[in-house]
C-alpha positions in Angstrom: 0.0 0.0 0.0 1.5 3.4 -1.0 2.4 6.1 1.5 0.6 9.4 1.2 2.9 12.3 0.3 2.3 16.0 0.3 4.7 18.6 -1.0 4.5 22.1 0.5 7.1 24.5 -1.0 7.4 27.8 -2.8 8.2 25.8 -6.0 5.5 23.1 -6.1 5.7 22.7 -9.9 9.4 22.2 -9.9 9.2 19.6 -7.1 6.3 17.7 -8.7 8.2 17.6 -12.0 11.4 16.4 -10.3 9.4 13.7 -8.5 7.8 12.3 -11.6 11.2 12.2 -13.4 12.1 9.3 -11.2 9.0 7.3 -12.3 8.8 3.5 -11.6 9.1 2.3 -8.0 9.1 5.7 -6.2 5.8 6.8 -7.9 4.2 3.4 -7.3 5.2 3.4 -3.6 4.2 7.0 -2.9 0.8 8.6 -3.7 1.2 12.3 -4.1 -2.0 13.8 -2.7 -1.0 17.5 -2.5 1.6 19.7 -4.2 1.1 23.3 -3.2 2.6 26.5 -1.8 -0.5 27.1 0.4 -0.4 25.5 3.9 -4.2 25.5 4.1 -4.4 23.2 1.2 -3.0 20.2 3.2 -4.5 20.8 6.6 -6.5 17.9 8.1 -5.3 15.6 5.2 -4.1 12.0 5.4 -0.5 13.1 4.7 2.0 10.6 6.1 5.1 12.0 4.5 5.6 15.7 4.1 8.3 17.3 1.8 8.3 20.9 2.8 10.0 24.3 3.3 10.4 24.4 7.2 8.6 27.8 7.5 5.6 26.5 5.7 5.6 23.1 7.4 5.6 24.7 10.9 2.2 26.2 10.0 0.5 22.8 9.3 2.2 20.0 11.3 -0.3 20.4 14.2 -3.1 19.7 11.7 -1.6 16.5 10.2 -2.6 13.7 12.5 -1.0 10.9 10.4 2.4 12.5 9.8 5.2 10.1 10.2 8.2 11.7 8.4 9.0 15.2 7.3 11.8 15.7 4.7 12.9 19.3 4.9 14.0 21.2 1.7 16.4 23.5 3.7 19.7 23.1 5.5 18.3 25.4 8.3 15.3 24.0 10.2 14.8 26.2 13.2 11.0 26.6 12.6 10.6 22.9 13.0 13.3 22.2 15.6 11.7 24.8 18.0 8.1 23.7 17.3 6.6 21.7 20.2 5.5 18.7 18.0 8.2 16.1 17.9 6.4 12.7 17.3 7.6 12.3 13.7 11.0 11.8 12.0 12.6 14.9 10.7 15.4 14.8 8.1 17.4 17.7 6.6 19.6 18.4 3.6 23.3 17.9 3.2 25.9 17.2 0.5 24.2 19.6 -2.0 25.4 23.0 -1.0 29.2 22.9 -1.0 29.8 23.9 -4.6 27.4 26.9 -4.3 28.9 28.0 -1.0 32.5 27.7 -2.2 31.6 29.8 -5.3 29.9 32.4 -3.1 32.8 32.6 -0.6 35.4 32.8 -3.3 33.4 35.5 -5.2 33.4 37.8 -2.2 37.0 37.1 -1.1 38.3 37.8 -4.6 36.2 40.9 -5.0 37.6 42.1 -1.7 41.3 41.5 -2.6 41.0 42.7 -6.2 39.3 45.9 -5.0 36.3 45.5 -7.4 34.2 48.2 -5.6 37.1 50.7 -5.8 37.5 50.1 -9.5 33.7 50.7 -10.0 33.9 53.9 -8.1 36.9 55.1 -10.1 35.2 54.2 -13.4 32.1 56.2 -12.4 34.4 59.2 -11.6 36.4 58.6 -14.9 39.5 58.7 -12.8 42.7 56.8 -13.6 44.2 55.9 -10.2 44.3 52.1 -10.0 44.3 50.8 -6.3 46.7 48.2 -5.3 45.5 44.6 -5.5 46.4 41.6 -3.3 46.4 37.8 -3.7 44.5 35.3 -1.6 47.4 32.8 -1.8 48.5 31.6 1.7 45.9 33.8 3.5 43.8 32.1 6.1 40.0 31.6 5.9 38.4 30.7 9.2 35.2 28.7 9.0 32.9 28.9 12.0 30.8 25.7 11.9 33.1 23.1 10.3 30.3 20.7 9.4 29.3 18.9 6.2 29.2 22.0 3.9 32.5 23.3 5.1 34.3 19.9 4.8 33.2 19.5 1.2 34.3 23.1 0.4 37.9 22.5 1.5 39.3 21.0 -1.7 37.9 23.8 -3.8 39.1 26.5 -1.4 42.6 25.0 -1.0 43.0 24.7 -4.7 43.0 28.5 -4.8 45.8 28.7 -2.3 43.8 29.5 0.8 44.8 28.1 4.2 41.8 26.8 6.2 41.2 26.8 9.9 37.9 25.5 11.4 35.9 25.6 14.5 33.4 23.0 15.6 31.6 22.0 18.8 34.2 19.3 19.8 37.4 20.9 18.6 38.4 17.5 17.1 40.0 17.0 13.8 37.6 15.9 11.1 38.0 12.6 9.1 39.0 13.5 5.5 40.2 16.9 6.5 43.0 16.0 8.8 45.2 18.8 7.4 42.7 21.5 8.6 43.4 22.7 12.2 40.2 22.7 14.3 39.5 24.8 17.4 36.8 24.3 20.0 34.3 27.0 21.2 36.4 27.6 24.3 39.3 28.6 22.1 37.3 30.8 19.8 39.5 33.9 20.3 42.5 31.8 19.3 40.6 30.8 16.2 39.7 34.5 15.5 43.3 35.6 15.7 44.2 33.4 12.6 41.4 34.7 10.3 42.2 37.0 7.3 38.7 36.1 6.2 35.9 34.8 8.5 33.1 32.7 7.1 30.2 31.9 9.4 28.3 28.6 8.7 27.1 28.0 12.3 23.5 26.7 12.8 20.9 28.7 14.8 21.0 27.1 18.3 21.1 28.3 21.9 24.9 27.7 22.0 25.5 29.8 18.8 23.4 32.8 19.8 25.7 35.9 19.5 28.7 33.5 19.4 30.7 36.3 17.8 30.9 38.8 20.6 32.9 42.0 21.0 36.0 40.2 22.4 36.0 37.8 19.5 36.0 40.7 17.0 38.9 42.3 18.9 41.0 39.2 18.3 40.5 39.3 14.6 43.5 40.6 12.5 42.8 44.2 11.5 40.8 44.6 8.3 39.3 41.1 8.4 36.6 40.3 5.8 33.5 38.8 7.4 31.1 36.7 5.4 27.9 35.5 7.2 26.2 32.7 5.3 25.1 30.7 8.3 22.6 32.3 10.6 22.0 36.0 11.5 21.7 35.3 15.2 25.4 34.5 15.5 26.3 38.2 15.8 24.3 41.2 17.0 24.0 44.3 14.8 25.7 46.3 17.6 28.8 44.1 17.7 29.0 44.1 13.9 28.7 47.8 13.6 31.3 48.4 16.3 33.7 46.0 14.7 33.3 47.8 11.3 33.8 51.2 13.0 36.9 50.1 14.8 38.4 48.4 11.8 38.5 44.8 13.2 36.2 44.0 10.3 37.0 45.9 7.2 33.9 44.8 5.2 31.0 42.5 5.8 29.1 40.4 3.3 25.8 39.5 4.9 23.5 36.8 3.5 21.5 36.1 6.7 19.9 38.2 9.4 18.1 37.8 12.7 14.9 39.0 11.1 14.2 38.2 7.4 13.3 39.9 5.2 15.6 42.6 6.6 13.4 45.5 7.9 13.5 48.5 5.6 14.5 50.7 8.5 17.6 48.7 9.3 20.9 50.7 9.1 22.5 47.7 7.5 20.9 48.5 4.2 22.8 51.7 3.7 26.1 51.0 5.5 29.1 51.7 3.2 31.0 48.7 4.4 28.2 46.1 4.1 27.1 44.1 1.1 23.7 42.3 1.4 22.9 39.2 -0.7 19.4 38.4 0.7 19.8 34.8 1.7 20.9 33.5 -1.7 24.3 32.0 -0.9 23.2 28.4 -1.5 19.7 27.6 -2.7 17.9 24.2 -2.6 17.2 22.8 -6.0 14.1 20.5 -6.5 16.2 17.9 -8.3 18.7 17.6 -5.4 16.0 17.5 -2.7 13.9 14.9 -4.5 17.0 12.8 -4.8 17.4 12.9 -1.0 13.7 12.1 -0.6 13.9 9.1 -2.8 17.0 7.7 -1.2 15.5 8.3 2.3 12.2 6.7 1.3 14.0 3.4 0.8 15.3 3.7 4.3 11.9 4.8 5.7 10.2 1.7 4.2 12.8 -0.6 5.8 12.6 1.3 9.1 16.3 2.1 8.9 17.9 5.3 10.2 17.3 8.2 7.8 20.1 10.1 6.1 20.6 13.5 7.6 18.1 12.8 10.4 17.9 15.8 12.8 18.2 15.6 16.6 15.5 17.3 18.6 18.0 17.4 21.5 20.9 19.0 19.7 18.8 21.3 17.6 20.6 20.3 14.3 
């Protein structure tokens, strides 16, 4: 007997098309009963499996009495991990964002070192006064949150001559990345002191809230480039603005914010040392997520542990 699947996402047509591309066994084993971007469409349904954007899913899970498993479409799942209902399996997304995140990171590091903004300004002024450029070779990129995405980025980043240092919750060296020094949270200021560039990939948990504090920024080498592609709660606006003013951070590329969309009145919009990319650093594709759903469905049928199953206790 097939399991009843509902898809709740901002791209329902893309996900439905990607699902049907598999054909055969997966379509026979799953009956797609809803594919929508409107939460009200699936409330009180017989949905057993939900493939959904976490923010939309959080609005309906209380109204799905038969829900057994929810496959998220996002890497970040705070709307579900902080929701009181926890009597179902929740799996996330991994192994699909490293290429996008590496490209995003390298784009902004190279723009910074090659003075792209300054050249644009000089062009607008019709002024020939080329600024000095620098190389990223042998400079150090510190990655806060040395998890799956960061680990898969390492070969691409190192191929460009960057040195990498990571920070994770244990401070232990990661299998497959033994050449990358790893610091623990207690040593975060030692970690900070090594970073010519700082990339945040930390999840949004109680332990990571405002993890980057004033003391941390004061340990950064002067004129550090800060790229926040993890979660906006890792640093307060006040700490960030002070670090920019004092020169601990020379420029900030911000993809994520504590409140999204970023309020129109936020001073971050117009700050001359901030570049905003509106939560686009690494986007889920329907094809990648459906592939994860299909592989996980085989495990679900066999009652085996799901790939990328999230921990209610850890919050990730």
